[in-house]
Biopython code that builds the backbone (N, CA, C, O; Angstrom):
import numpy as np
from Bio.PDB.StructureBuilder import StructureBuilder

atoms = [
    (1, "MET", "N", (-32.029, 26.106, 207.424)),
    (1, "MET", "CA", (-33.218, 25.431, 206.942)),
    (1, "MET", "C", (-34.231, 25.357, 208.093)),
    (1, "MET", "O", (-33.890, 24.978, 209.214)),
    (2, "SER", "N", (-35.443, 25.714, 207.800)),
    (2, "SER", "CA", (-36.493, 25.711, 208.828)),
    (2, "SER", "C", (-36.945, 24.282, 209.134)),
    (2, "SER", "O", (-36.682, 23.352, 208.372)),
    (3, "ASP", "N", (-37.620, 24.136, 210.249)),
    (3, "ASP", "CA", (-38.162, 22.824, 210.618)),
    (3, "ASP", "C", (-39.160, 22.333, 209.575)),
    (3, "ASP", "O", (-39.222, 21.139, 209.280)),
    (4, "LYS", "N", (-39.934, 23.250, 209.021)),
    (4, "LYS", "CA", (-40.915, 22.883, 207.985)),
    (4, "LYS", "C", (-40.197, 22.343, 206.744)),
    (4, "LYS", "O", (-40.619, 21.343, 206.163)),
    (5, "ASP", "N", (-39.107, 23.014, 206.340)),
    (5, "ASP", "CA", (-38.330, 22.545, 205.190)),
    (5, "ASP", "C", (-37.732, 21.164, 205.459)),
    (5, "ASP", "O", (-37.701, 20.310, 204.574)),
    (6, "LYS", "N", (-37.264, 20.957, 206.676)),
    (6, "LYS", "CA", (-36.712, 19.651, 207.048)),
    (6, "LYS", "C", (-37.792, 18.574, 206.983)),
    (6, "LYS", "O", (-37.545, 17.466, 206.507)),
    (7, "ASP", "N", (-38.984, 18.904, 207.460)),
    (7, "ASP", "CA", (-40.102, 17.957, 207.406)),
    (7, "ASP", "C", (-40.460, 17.620, 205.961)),
    (7, "ASP", "O", (-40.715, 16.464, 205.624)),
    (8, "ILE", "N", (-40.473, 18.639, 205.122)),
    (8, "ILE", "CA", (-40.786, 18.429, 203.700)),
    (8, "ILE", "C", (-39.732, 17.533, 203.065)),
    (8, "ILE", "O", (-40.074, 16.586, 202.357)),
    (9, "ASN", "N", (-38.466, 17.817, 203.306)),
    (9, "ASN", "CA", (-37.387, 16.998, 202.745)),
    (9, "ASN", "C", (-37.469, 15.555, 203.239)),
    (9, "ASN", "O", (-37.266, 14.617, 202.469)),
    (10, "ARG", "N", (-37.764, 15.386, 204.512)),
    (10, "ARG", "CA", (-37.856, 14.047, 205.085)),
    (10, "ARG", "C", (-38.988, 13.262, 204.423)),
    (10, "ARG", "O", (-38.801, 12.106, 204.043)),
    (11, "ILE", "N", (-40.152, 13.879, 204.286)),
    (11, "ILE", "CA", (-41.281, 13.156, 203.684)),
    (11, "ILE", "C", (-41.019, 12.875, 202.206)),
    (11, "ILE", "O", (-41.424, 11.830, 201.697)),
    (12, "LEU", "N", (-40.354, 13.785, 201.518)),
    (12, "LEU", "CA", (-40.016, 13.536, 200.116)),
    (12, "LEU", "C", (-39.034, 12.376, 199.981)),
    (12, "LEU", "O", (-39.151, 11.571, 199.057)),
    (13, "MET", "N", (-38.082, 12.286, 200.882)),
    (13, "MET", "CA", (-37.140, 11.163, 200.861)),
    (13, "MET", "C", (-37.859, 9.850, 201.146)),
    (13, "MET", "O", (-37.569, 8.834, 200.515)),
    (14, "GLN", "N", (-38.789, 9.866, 202.085)),
    (14, "GLN", "CA", (-39.566, 8.664, 202.389)),
    (14, "GLN", "C", (-40.450, 8.281, 201.202)),
    (14, "GLN", "O", (-40.578, 7.105, 200.862)),
    (15, "PHE", "N", (-41.049, 9.281, 200.587)),
    (15, "PHE", "CA", (-41.889, 9.037, 199.414)),
    (15, "PHE", "C", (-41.064, 8.406, 198.295)),
    (15, "PHE", "O", (-41.496, 7.432, 197.680)),
    (16, "GLU", "N", (-39.886, 8.953, 198.031)),
    (16, "GLU", "CA", (-38.999, 8.416, 196.995)),
    (16, "GLU", "C", (-38.638, 6.964, 197.304)),
    (16, "GLU", "O", (-38.635, 6.120, 196.407)),
    (17, "HIS", "N", (-38.338, 6.675, 198.551)),
    (17, "HIS", "CA", (-37.989, 5.308, 198.949)),
    (17, "HIS", "C", (-39.165, 4.358, 198.718)),
    (17, "HIS", "O", (-38.994, 3.275, 198.156)),
    (18, "ILE", "N", (-40.345, 4.763, 199.147)),
    (18, "ILE", "CA", (-41.536, 3.927, 198.976)),
    (18, "ILE", "C", (-41.848, 3.735, 197.491)),
    (18, "ILE", "O", (-42.220, 2.640, 197.068)),
    (19, "MET", "N", (-41.698, 4.791, 196.710)),
    (19, "MET", "CA", (-41.965, 4.695, 195.277)),
    (19, "MET", "C", (-40.983, 3.729, 194.613)),
    (19, "MET", "O", (-41.387, 2.890, 193.807)),
    (20, "ARG", "N", (-39.703, 3.844, 194.946)),
    (20, "ARG", "CA", (-38.703, 2.924, 194.383)),
    (20, "ARG", "C", (-39.017, 1.481, 194.774)),
    (20, "ARG", "O", (-38.982, 0.574, 193.942)),
    (21, "GLN", "N", (-39.320, 1.292, 196.038)),
    (21, "GLN", "CA", (-39.612, -0.045, 196.533)),
    (21, "GLN", "C", (-40.847, -0.626, 195.836)),
    (21, "GLN", "O", (-40.828, -1.775, 195.395)),
    (22, "GLY", "N", (-41.904, 0.154, 195.739)),
    (22, "GLY", "CA", (-43.126, -0.312, 195.087)),
    (22, "GLY", "C", (-42.918, -0.634, 193.622)),
    (22, "GLY", "O", (-43.396, -1.659, 193.136)),
    (23, "ASN", "N", (-42.210, 0.229, 192.915)),
    (23, "ASN", "CA", (-41.939, -0.023, 191.501)),
    (23, "ASN", "C", (-41.078, -1.266, 191.320)),
    (23, "ASN", "O", (-41.346, -2.085, 190.441)),
    (24, "ARG", "N", (-40.058, -1.409, 192.135)),
    (24, "ARG", "CA", (-39.194, -2.587, 192.027)),
    (24, "ARG", "C", (-39.996, -3.861, 192.288)),
    (24, "ARG", "O", (-39.853, -4.846, 191.564)),
    (25, "GLU", "N", (-40.837, -3.843, 193.320)),
    (25, "GLU", "CA", (-41.640, -5.023, 193.653)),
    (25, "GLU", "C", (-42.591, -5.407, 192.528)),
    (25, "GLU", "O", (-42.860, -6.592, 192.330)),
    (26, "ARG", "N", (-43.101, -4.432, 191.793)),
    (26, "ARG", "CA", (-44.065, -4.715, 190.716)),
    (26, "ARG", "C", (-43.393, -5.018, 189.375)),
    (26, "ARG", "O", (-43.851, -5.879, 188.625)),
    (27, "ILE", "N", (-42.305, -4.304, 189.080)),
    (27, "ILE", "CA", (-41.671, -4.411, 187.760)),
    (27, "ILE", "C", (-40.676, -5.563, 187.703)),
    (27, "ILE", "O", (-40.677, -6.336, 186.745)),
    (28, "ASN", "N", (-39.832, -5.684, 188.715)),
    (28, "ASN", "CA", (-38.723, -6.632, 188.684)),
    (28, "ASN", "C", (-39.141, -8.080, 188.436)),
    (28, "ASN", "O", (-38.484, -8.760, 187.649)),
    (29, "PRO", "N", (-40.199, -8.582, 189.067)),
    (29, "PRO", "CA", (-40.570, -9.983, 188.825)),
    (29, "PRO", "C", (-41.040, -10.260, 187.391)),
    (29, "PRO", "O", (-41.035, -11.408, 186.946)),
    (30, "LEU", "N", (-41.438, -9.229, 186.683)),
    (30, "LEU", "CA", (-41.997, -9.424, 185.339)),
    (30, "LEU", "C", (-40.945, -9.467, 184.240)),
    (30, "LEU", "O", (-41.206, -9.969, 183.147)),
    (31, "ILE", "N", (-39.745, -8.936, 184.528)),
    (31, "ILE", "CA", (-38.713, -8.827, 183.493)),
    (31, "ILE", "C", (-37.423, -9.436, 184.024)),
    (31, "ILE", "O", (-36.929, -9.058, 185.087)),
    (32, "GLU", "N", (-36.885, -10.390, 183.262)),
    (32, "GLU", "CA", (-35.651, -11.067, 183.669)),
    (32, "GLU", "C", (-34.494, -10.083, 183.759)),
    (32, "GLU", "O", (-34.569, -8.959, 183.262)),
    (33, "GLU", "N", (-33.420, -10.532, 184.408)),
    (33, "GLU", "CA", (-32.185, -9.753, 184.464)),
    (33, "GLU", "C", (-31.791, -9.331, 183.058)),
    (33, "GLU", "O", (-31.875, -10.121, 182.118)),
    (34, "LEU", "N", (-31.369, -8.102, 182.919)),
    (34, "LEU", "CA", (-31.080, -7.556, 181.597)),
    (34, "LEU", "C", (-29.585, -7.423, 181.338)),
    (34, "LEU", "O", (-28.809, -7.050, 182.218)),
    (35, "ALA", "N", (-29.211, -7.736, 180.119)),
    (35, "ALA", "CA", (-27.881, -7.427, 179.597)),
    (35, "ALA", "C", (-28.106, -6.459, 178.441)),
    (35, "ALA", "O", (-29.236, -6.280, 177.986)),
    (36, "ILE", "N", (-27.044, -5.846, 177.975)),
    (36, "ILE", "CA", (-27.186, -4.870, 176.885)),
    (36, "ILE", "C", (-27.835, -5.501, 175.657)),
    (36, "ILE", "O", (-28.603, -4.841, 174.958)),
    (37, "ASP", "N", (-27.537, -6.767, 175.390)),
    (37, "ASP", "CA", (-28.147, -7.431, 174.233)),
    (37, "ASP", "C", (-29.664, -7.543, 174.369)),
    (37, "ASP", "O", (-30.377, -7.581, 173.366)),
    (38, "ASP", "N", (-30.156, -7.596, 175.603)),
    (38, "ASP", "CA", (-31.601, -7.663, 175.827)),
    (38, "ASP", "C", (-32.295, -6.343, 175.503)),
    (38, "ASP", "O", (-33.503, -6.310, 175.270)),
    (39, "LEU", "N", (-31.530, -5.267, 175.490)),
    (39, "LEU", "CA", (-32.095, -3.943, 175.207)),
    (39, "LEU", "C", (-32.038, -3.595, 173.722)),
    (39, "LEU", "O", (-32.704, -2.662, 173.273)),
    (40, "LYS", "N", (-31.245, -4.341, 172.966)),
    (40, "LYS", "CA", (-31.096, -4.035, 171.535)),
    (40, "LYS", "C", (-32.408, -4.070, 170.757)),
    (40, "LYS", "O", (-32.607, -3.218, 169.892)),
    (41, "PRO", "N", (-33.317, -5.018, 171.023)),
    (41, "PRO", "CA", (-34.592, -4.990, 170.290)),
    (41, "PRO", "C", (-35.393, -3.705, 170.538)),
    (41, "PRO", "O", (-36.047, -3.191, 169.631)),
    (42, "ILE", "N", (-35.338, -3.199, 171.759)),
    (42, "ILE", "CA", (-36.037, -1.949, 172.074)),
    (42, "ILE", "C", (-35.405, -0.799, 171.304)),
    (42, "ILE", "O", (-36.097, -0.010, 170.661)),
    (43, "ILE", "N", (-34.096, -0.718, 171.380)),
    (43, "ILE", "CA", (-33.360, 0.347, 170.699)),
    (43, "ILE", "C", (-33.603, 0.290, 169.199)),
    (43, "ILE", "O", (-33.812, 1.317, 168.554)),
    (44, "ASP", "N", (-33.573, -0.927, 168.646)),
    (44, "ASP", "CA", (-33.761, -1.084, 167.203)),
    (44, "ASP", "C", (-35.155, -0.645, 166.767)),
    (44, "ASP", "O", (-35.301, 0.052, 165.763)),
    (45, "LEU", "N", (-36.175, -1.046, 167.511)),
    (45, "LEU", "CA", (-37.542, -0.683, 167.122)),
    (45, "LEU", "C", (-37.765, 0.821, 167.219)),
    (45, "LEU", "O", (-38.410, 1.408, 166.350)),
    (46, "VAL", "N", (-37.241, 1.446, 168.261)),
    (46, "VAL", "CA", (-37.357, 2.901, 168.387)),
    (46, "VAL", "C", (-36.631, 3.582, 167.230)),
    (46, "VAL", "O", (-37.153, 4.528, 166.639)),
    (47, "ALA", "N", (-35.443, 3.110, 166.909)),
    (47, "ALA", "CA", (-34.676, 3.712, 165.811)),
    (47, "ALA", "C", (-35.405, 3.555, 164.478)),
    (47, "ALA", "O", (-35.427, 4.477, 163.663)),
    (48, "ARG", "N", (-36.000, 2.384, 164.263)),
    (48, "ARG", "CA", (-36.726, 2.173, 163.004)),
    (48, "ARG", "C", (-37.958, 3.059, 162.903)),
    (48, "ARG", "O", (-38.250, 3.596, 161.835)),
    (49, "THR", "N", (-38.684, 3.216, 164.009)),
    (49, "THR", "CA", (-39.867, 4.080, 163.949)),
    (49, "THR", "C", (-39.479, 5.552, 163.836)),
    (49, "THR", "O", (-40.183, 6.332, 163.195)),
    (50, "ARG", "N", (-38.360, 5.935, 164.457)),
    (50, "ARG", "CA", (-37.871, 7.315, 164.300)),
    (50, "ARG", "C", (-37.499, 7.555, 162.836)),
    (50, "ARG", "O", (-37.861, 8.581, 162.259)),
    (51, "ALA", "N", (-36.785, 6.617, 162.247)),
    (51, "ALA", "CA", (-36.374, 6.751, 160.848)),
    (51, "ALA", "C", (-37.593, 6.824, 159.932)),
    (51, "ALA", "O", (-37.629, 7.633, 159.004)),
    (52, "SER", "N", (-38.579, 5.989, 160.189)),
    (52, "SER", "CA", (-39.792, 5.976, 159.380)),
    (52, "SER", "C", (-40.529, 7.311, 159.475)),
    (52, "SER", "O", (-40.971, 7.858, 158.465)),
    (53, "TYR", "N", (-40.656, 7.826, 160.689)),
    (53, "TYR", "CA", (-41.318, 9.116, 160.906)),
    (53, "TYR", "C", (-40.565, 10.240, 160.200)),
    (53, "TYR", "O", (-41.169, 11.045, 159.491)),
    (54, "LEU", "N", (-39.260, 10.294, 160.392)),
    (54, "LEU", "CA", (-38.469, 11.362, 159.772)),
    (54, "LEU", "C", (-38.481, 11.266, 158.251)),
    (54, "LEU", "O", (-38.534, 12.286, 157.564)),
    (55, "LYS", "N", (-38.432, 10.046, 157.721)),
    (55, "LYS", "CA", (-38.485, 9.856, 156.267)),
    (55, "LYS", "C", (-39.825, 10.355, 155.726)),
    (55, "LYS", "O", (-39.873, 11.038, 154.703)),
    (56, "HIS", "N", (-40.900, 10.013, 156.411)),
    (56, "HIS", "CA", (-42.222, 10.456, 155.959)),
    (56, "HIS", "C", (-42.323, 11.983, 156.009)),
    (56, "HIS", "O", (-42.837, 12.605, 155.079)),
    (57, "LEU", "N", (-41.837, 12.576, 157.086)),
    (57, "LEU", "CA", (-41.845, 14.036, 157.213)),
    (57, "LEU", "C", (-41.014, 14.682, 156.107)),
    (57, "LEU", "O", (-41.440, 15.657, 155.489)),
    (58, "HIS", "N", (-39.840, 14.137, 155.867)),
    (58, "HIS", "CA", (-38.948, 14.671, 154.830)),
    (58, "HIS", "C", (-39.609, 14.595, 153.457)),
    (58, "HIS", "O", (-39.598, 15.566, 152.700)),
    (59, "ASP", "N", (-40.179, 13.443, 153.144)),
    (59, "ASP", "CA", (-40.849, 13.270, 151.851)),
    (59, "ASP", "C", (-42.025, 14.237, 151.702)),
    (59, "ASP", "O", (-42.225, 14.825, 150.640)),
    (60, "LEU", "N", (-42.793, 14.394, 152.768)),
    (60, "LEU", "CA", (-43.944, 15.299, 152.736)),
    (60, "LEU", "C", (-43.491, 16.740, 152.510)),
    (60, "LEU", "O", (-44.084, 17.460, 151.706)),
    (61, "CYS", "N", (-42.456, 17.154, 153.207)),
    (61, "CYS", "CA", (-41.941, 18.522, 153.049)),
    (61, "CYS", "C", (-41.402, 18.751, 151.642)),
    (61, "CYS", "O", (-41.626, 19.806, 151.048)),
    (62, "ASN", "N", (-40.694, 17.764, 151.117)),
    (62, "ASN", "CA", (-40.179, 17.896, 149.752)),
    (62, "ASN", "C", (-41.309, 17.989, 148.733)),
    (62, "ASN", "O", (-41.205, 18.724, 147.750)),
    (63, "LYS", "N", (-42.378, 17.251, 148.965)),
    (63, "LYS", "CA", (-43.524, 17.265, 148.047)),
    (63, "LYS", "C", (-44.127, 18.663, 147.936)),
    (63, "LYS", "O", (-44.558, 19.070, 146.857)),
    (64, "TYR", "N", (-44.158, 19.398, 149.044)),
    (64, "TYR", "CA", (-44.817, 20.706, 149.055)),
    (64, "TYR", "C", (-43.844, 21.881, 149.026)),
    (64, "TYR", "O", (-44.264, 23.037, 149.086)),
    (65, "TYR", "N", (-42.566, 21.594, 148.935)),
    (65, "TYR", "CA", (-41.568, 22.664, 148.910)),
    (65, "TYR", "C", (-41.760, 23.532, 147.659)),
    (65, "TYR", "O", (-41.886, 23.011, 146.551)),
    (66, "GLY", "N", (-41.781, 24.819, 147.840)),
    (66, "GLY", "CA", (-41.929, 25.744, 146.720)),
    (66, "GLY", "C", (-43.358, 25.901, 146.237)),
    (66, "GLY", "O", (-43.606, 26.567, 145.232)),
    (67, "SER", "N", (-44.295, 25.296, 146.941)),
    (67, "SER", "CA", (-45.704, 25.351, 146.554)),
    (67, "SER", "C", (-46.476, 26.128, 147.615)),
    (67, "SER", "O", (-46.064, 26.209, 148.772)),
    (68, "ASP", "N", (-47.588, 26.690, 147.203)),
    (68, "ASP", "CA", (-48.473, 27.332, 148.171)),
    (68, "ASP", "C", (-49.425, 26.323, 148.812)),
    (68, "ASP", "O", (-50.129, 26.639, 149.771)),
    (69, "ASP", "N", (-49.436, 25.113, 148.272)),
    (69, "ASP", "CA", (-50.311, 24.069, 148.800)),
    (69, "ASP", "C", (-49.778, 23.545, 150.127)),
    (69, "ASP", "O", (-48.593, 23.671, 150.437)),
    (70, "LEU", "N", (-50.670, 22.964, 150.889)),
    (70, "LEU", "CA", (-50.325, 22.330, 152.156)),
    (70, "LEU", "C", (-50.734, 20.866, 152.103)),
    (70, "LEU", "O", (-51.579, 20.488, 151.291)),
    (71, "PRO", "N", (-50.147, 20.044, 152.953)),
    (71, "PRO", "CA", (-50.550, 18.639, 152.975)),
    (71, "PRO", "C", (-52.046, 18.501, 153.269)),
    (71, "PRO", "O", (-52.644, 19.314, 153.974)),
    (72, "SER", "N", (-52.615, 17.458, 152.712)),
    (72, "SER", "CA", (-54.044, 17.191, 152.915)),
    (72, "SER", "C", (-54.284, 16.669, 154.334)),
    (72, "SER", "O", (-53.356, 16.323, 155.064)),
    (73, "ALA", "N", (-55.551, 16.628, 154.685)),
    (73, "ALA", "CA", (-55.925, 16.092, 155.997)),
    (73, "ALA", "C", (-55.460, 14.641, 156.131)),
    (73, "ALA", "O", (-55.010, 14.222, 157.197)),
    (74, "GLU", "N", (-55.570, 13.896, 155.061)),
    (74, "GLU", "CA", (-55.127, 12.495, 155.079)),
    (74, "GLU", "C", (-53.614, 12.401, 155.253)),
    (74, "GLU", "O", (-53.126, 11.532, 155.975)),
    (75, "GLU", "N", (-52.875, 13.285, 154.600)),
    (75, "GLU", "CA", (-51.414, 13.282, 154.756)),
    (75, "GLU", "C", (-51.016, 13.647, 156.193)),
    (75, "GLU", "O", (-50.085, 13.066, 156.751)),
    (76, "PHE", "N", (-51.723, 14.604, 156.782)),
    (76, "PHE", "CA", (-51.460, 14.951, 158.183)),
    (76, "PHE", "C", (-51.814, 13.785, 159.109)),
    (76, "PHE", "O", (-51.118, 13.524, 160.091)),
    (77, "LYS", "N", (-52.892, 13.097, 158.785)),
    (77, "LYS", "CA", (-53.302, 11.948, 159.586)),
    (77, "LYS", "C", (-52.221, 10.868, 159.564)),
    (77, "LYS", "O", (-51.894, 10.287, 160.599)),
    (78, "ARG", "N", (-51.673, 10.607, 158.386)),
    (78, "ARG", "CA", (-50.601, 9.608, 158.268)),
    (78, "ARG", "C", (-49.352, 10.062, 159.012)),
    (78, "ARG", "O", (-48.718, 9.259, 159.697)),
    (79, "LEU", "N", (-48.986, 11.351, 158.889)),
    (79, "LEU", "CA", (-47.813, 11.875, 159.592)),
    (79, "LEU", "C", (-48.002, 11.749, 161.107)),
    (79, "LEU", "O", (-47.081, 11.362, 161.826)),
    (80, "ARG", "N", (-49.194, 12.076, 161.575)),
    (80, "ARG", "CA", (-49.504, 11.969, 163.001)),
    (80, "ARG", "C", (-49.369, 10.518, 163.470)),
    (80, "ARG", "O", (-48.858, 10.262, 164.561)),
    (81, "ALA", "N", (-49.819, 9.583, 162.660)),
    (81, "ALA", "CA", (-49.714, 8.162, 163.021)),
    (81, "ALA", "C", (-48.248, 7.743, 163.133)),
    (81, "ALA", "O", (-47.877, 7.026, 164.063)),
    (82, "TYR", "N", (-47.416, 8.184, 162.194)),
    (82, "TYR", "CA", (-45.976, 7.893, 162.264)),
    (82, "TYR", "C", (-45.379, 8.490, 163.541)),
    (82, "TYR", "O", (-44.601, 7.836, 164.236)),
    (83, "ARG", "N", (-45.748, 9.727, 163.840)),
    (83, "ARG", "CA", (-45.208, 10.406, 165.020)),
    (83, "ARG", "C", (-45.672, 9.724, 166.296)),
    (83, "ARG", "O", (-44.865, 9.490, 167.196)),
    (84, "LYS", "N", (-46.942, 9.405, 166.390)),
    (84, "LYS", "CA", (-47.477, 8.769, 167.595)),
    (84, "LYS", "C", (-46.804, 7.420, 167.845)),
    (84, "LYS", "O", (-46.484, 7.075, 168.982)),
    (85, "ARG", "N", (-46.595, 6.673, 166.779)),
    (85, "ARG", "CA", (-45.935, 5.371, 166.909)),
    (85, "ARG", "C", (-44.520, 5.558, 167.442)),
    (85, "ARG", "O", (-44.103, 4.862, 168.368)),
    (86, "PHE", "N", (-43.779, 6.506, 166.850)),
    (86, "PHE", "CA", (-42.417, 6.775, 167.306)),
    (86, "PHE", "C", (-42.397, 7.271, 168.752)),
    (86, "PHE", "O", (-41.635, 6.755, 169.570)),
    (87, "VAL", "N", (-43.218, 8.256, 169.069)),
    (87, "VAL", "CA", (-43.212, 8.848, 170.415)),
    (87, "VAL", "C", (-43.588, 7.805, 171.468)),
    (87, "VAL", "O", (-42.989, 7.762, 172.542)),
    (88, "GLU", "N", (-44.556, 6.983, 171.168)),
    (88, "GLU", "CA", (-44.974, 5.947, 172.118)),
    (88, "GLU", "C", (-43.822, 4.994, 172.422)),
    (88, "GLU", "O", (-43.573, 4.658, 173.580)),
    (89, "LEU", "N", (-43.127, 4.563, 171.382)),
    (89, "LEU", "CA", (-42.011, 3.643, 171.589)),
    (89, "LEU", "C", (-40.819, 4.338, 172.243)),
    (89, "LEU", "O", (-40.140, 3.741, 173.079)),
    (90, "ALA", "N", (-40.559, 5.582, 171.876)),
    (90, "ALA", "CA", (-39.464, 6.334, 172.496)),
    (90, "ALA", "C", (-39.742, 6.544, 173.984)),
    (90, "ALA", "O", (-38.834, 6.434, 174.807)),
    (91, "ASP", "N", (-40.983, 6.844, 174.326)),
    (91, "ASP", "CA", (-41.358, 6.993, 175.739)),
    (91, "ASP", "C", (-41.174, 5.671, 176.491)),
    (91, "ASP", "O", (-40.725, 5.653, 177.637)),
    (92, "GLY", "N", (-41.523, 4.584, 175.837)),
    (92, "GLY", "CA", (-41.335, 3.271, 176.454)),
    (92, "GLY", "C", (-39.869, 2.962, 176.695)),
    (92, "GLY", "O", (-39.504, 2.436, 177.746)),
    (93, "ALA", "N", (-39.028, 3.290, 175.721)),
    (93, "ALA", "CA", (-37.585, 3.080, 175.881)),
    (93, "ALA", "C", (-37.047, 3.938, 177.015)),
    (93, "ALA", "O", (-36.198, 3.492, 177.787)),
    (94, "LYS", "N", (-37.535, 5.160, 177.116)),
    (94, "LYS", "CA", (-37.123, 6.051, 178.201)),
    (94, "LYS", "C", (-37.559, 5.473, 179.551)),
    (94, "LYS", "O", (-36.835, 5.591, 180.539)),
    (95, "SER", "N", (-38.722, 4.861, 179.595)),
    (95, "SER", "CA", (-39.187, 4.227, 180.826)),
    (95, "SER", "C", (-38.273, 3.073, 181.228)),
    (95, "SER", "O", (-38.006, 2.868, 182.412)),
    (96, "PHE", "N", (-37.796, 2.321, 180.238)),
    (96, "PHE", "CA", (-36.821, 1.267, 180.526)),
    (96, "PHE", "C", (-35.549, 1.871, 181.105)),
    (96, "PHE", "O", (-35.017, 1.384, 182.103)),
    (97, "GLU", "N", (-35.068, 2.933, 180.473)),
    (97, "GLU", "CA", (-33.848, 3.595, 180.938)),
    (97, "GLU", "C", (-34.002, 4.061, 182.392)),
    (97, "GLU", "O", (-33.122, 3.830, 183.221)),
    (98, "ILE", "N", (-35.104, 4.704, 182.683)),
    (98, "ILE", "CA", (-35.359, 5.193, 184.042)),
    (98, "ILE", "C", (-35.473, 4.024, 185.019)),
    (98, "ILE", "O", (-34.970, 4.099, 186.140)),
    (99, "SER", "N", (-36.126, 2.953, 184.600)),
    (99, "SER", "CA", (-36.274, 1.785, 185.466)),
    (99, "SER", "C", (-34.925, 1.152, 185.790)),
    (99, "SER", "O", (-34.717, 0.655, 186.897)),
    (100, "ILE", "N", (-34.024, 1.172, 184.840)),
    (100, "ILE", "CA", (-32.670, 0.669, 185.086)),
    (100, "ILE", "C", (-31.936, 1.612, 186.038)),
    (100, "ILE", "O", (-31.325, 1.165, 187.008)),
    (101, "GLN", "N", (-31.997, 2.912, 185.760)),
    (101, "GLN", "CA", (-31.312, 3.898, 186.601)),
    (101, "GLN", "C", (-31.783, 3.836, 188.049)),
    (101, "GLN", "O", (-30.981, 3.992, 188.969)),
    (102, "ARG", "N", (-33.059, 3.614, 188.253)),
    (102, "ARG", "CA", (-33.627, 3.644, 189.604)),
    (102, "ARG", "C", (-33.591, 2.291, 190.307)),
    (102, "ARG", "O", (-34.031, 2.160, 191.449)),
    (103, "GLY", "N", (-33.059, 1.282, 189.608)),
    (103, "GLY", "CA", (-32.905, -0.023, 190.242)),
    (103, "GLY", "C", (-34.149, -0.877, 190.268)),
    (103, "GLY", "O", (-34.224, -1.826, 191.050)),
    (104, "TYR", "N", (-35.130, -0.570, 189.436)),
    (104, "TYR", "CA", (-36.341, -1.388, 189.387)),
    (104, "TYR", "C", (-36.062, -2.721, 188.692)),
    (104, "TYR", "O", (-36.727, -3.722, 188.959)),
    (105, "LEU", "N", (-35.078, -2.721, 187.804)),
    (105, "LEU", "CA", (-34.719, -3.904, 187.029)),
    (105, "LEU", "C", (-33.310, -4.345, 187.398)),
    (105, "LEU", "O", (-32.448, -3.520, 187.703)),
    (106, "ASP", "N", (-33.086, -5.655, 187.368)),
    (106, "ASP", "CA", (-31.755, -6.186, 187.640)),
    (106, "ASP", "C", (-30.940, -6.230, 186.354)),
    (106, "ASP", "O", (-31.466, -6.480, 185.270)),
    (107, "ILE", "N", (-29.658, -5.985, 186.504)),
    (107, "ILE", "CA", (-28.730, -5.969, 185.376)),
    (107, "ILE", "C", (-27.748, -7.121, 185.530)),
    (107, "ILE", "O", (-27.220, -7.362, 186.615)),
    (108, "LYS", "N", (-27.511, -7.832, 184.425)),
    (108, "LYS", "CA", (-26.503, -8.897, 184.439)),
    (108, "LYS", "C", (-25.124, -8.267, 184.496)),
    (108, "LYS", "O", (-24.852, -7.265, 183.835)),
    (109, "SER", "N", (-24.264, -8.869, 185.296)),
    (109, "SER", "CA", (-22.889, -8.356, 185.415)),
    (109, "SER", "C", (-22.044, -8.776, 184.245)),
    (109, "SER", "O", (-20.864, -8.433, 184.181)),
]
sb = StructureBuilder()
sb.init_structure("model")
sb.init_model(0)
sb.init_chain("A")
sb.init_seg("    ")
for serial, (resi, resn, name, xyz) in enumerate(atoms, 1):
    if name == "N":
        sb.init_residue(resn, " ", resi, " ")
    sb.init_atom(name, np.array(xyz, "f"), 0.0, 1.0, " ", f" {name:<3s}", serial, name[0])
structure = sb.get_structure()
């Protein structure tokens, strides 16, 4: 490994440390220690929005199955709203998962 590669690795490790420290300092005081039961509302809401989105998509596809017609602009708008709601919440849940993995949040034993 060259000296330049070593320098790059060193600065990346320092950056990772500073990023973890900064995130923990900002996030941890805002959210109490978590137990699995504290995460259930997040999981439930994501699951419900996923189910709602998939149900709407399924119903829309069944409506137009075997037809040359396509969903209307309004139907696409509604489908997009279902998807955006689900994706936003799923991304938020993933952020919680990452925050737990990286030690930004405290976990109850």
